[in-house]
N, C-alpha and C positions, 0 to 999 in steps of 0.2 A: 461923288454924288453931292450935289448942292442941296441946301436947305429948301429951296424952291421945288426941286425935283422930288424930294421926300415928302414935302407937304402936298404936293399935287398927287403923288402916288397914294397917299393915305386917303385924301379926299375922294379920288376916283374909286378906290377900292370899297371904301365904306358906302358911297353913293350907289354903286352897282350891286354891292352886297345886300344892302337894304332893299333895293328894288327887287333882287332875286328872292329875298325872304318874303316880301309882299306877295309875289307871284305864287309862291308855294309855302304855305306856313307850317308844313309838316316837318320842317327841319329845325334844328335848334337855332335861336336867334343869332347866336355869336358866330355860327359856321360860315355862312355866305360872306359876311364882311371880312372875316379873317382870310378866307380864300382869296377874296378880291384884293385886299391889302398885300398879301404875299405875292400874288401874281403881278400887281402893278409895281411893287418894289423890284421884283425880278426883272420886269420889263425896263425899268429905269436903269438897272445895272447892265442889262444887255445893250441897251441903246447907247449908254456912255462908253462902253467897251468898243462897240462896233463902229461908231461914228464919231467924227470930230464936231460935236455939238457946242453951241455957245453956252456960256456960264448961266444964263438965265432961262426963261421958258422956251421950249422947243416944240413945234408942232409934230415933228417926227416922234419924239419921245412921248408926247401926250397921246398920239394916236396909237402907239405900241402898248401903252399902259391900258388904255380903253379896251384894245383888242384882247390883250391877254387876261386882263381882269374879267371881262365879260365871258370869255371862254372858261375861266376857272370857276366863276359863279355859276354858270349854266351847268358845268360838270358836276358841281357839288349839289345843286338843287335837283338834278336829274337823278342822281344816284343816292343821296343820303336819305335815310328814313329814321325817324324818331323811335320807332319801335325797336326793341332789342331782339325780338324773335317773331317770326311770321305768325305763329298761332297764339300769341299772347292774349288776344282777345277772344279766343274761342271758348265755348262753354266748358269743354273738357279741361281747360287750364286750371290748375288748383292753386298755384303760388304765384309770387311775383307782385308787381305793382298793380294796384287797382285804382 
């Protein structure tokens, strides 16, 4: 993995993660970017193992980074919930965070 690949993966992951957080602010701020960066770094690893890519920037690698990071951010935003329990905000709930 080259430095260019790693920097591109982090940039793609943070950008898509921040966009995912803006779409649905009910998730913790750090979660979508973390999922995006992880997926983009994974995509870089897969692209480097599967193909004979040049040392610098590669559109194949970049496309795979965007695709996997977008899929990971979409999955996190669709499934994550800030609430720890579904009835936390119900009137019958006595303890917990307020």
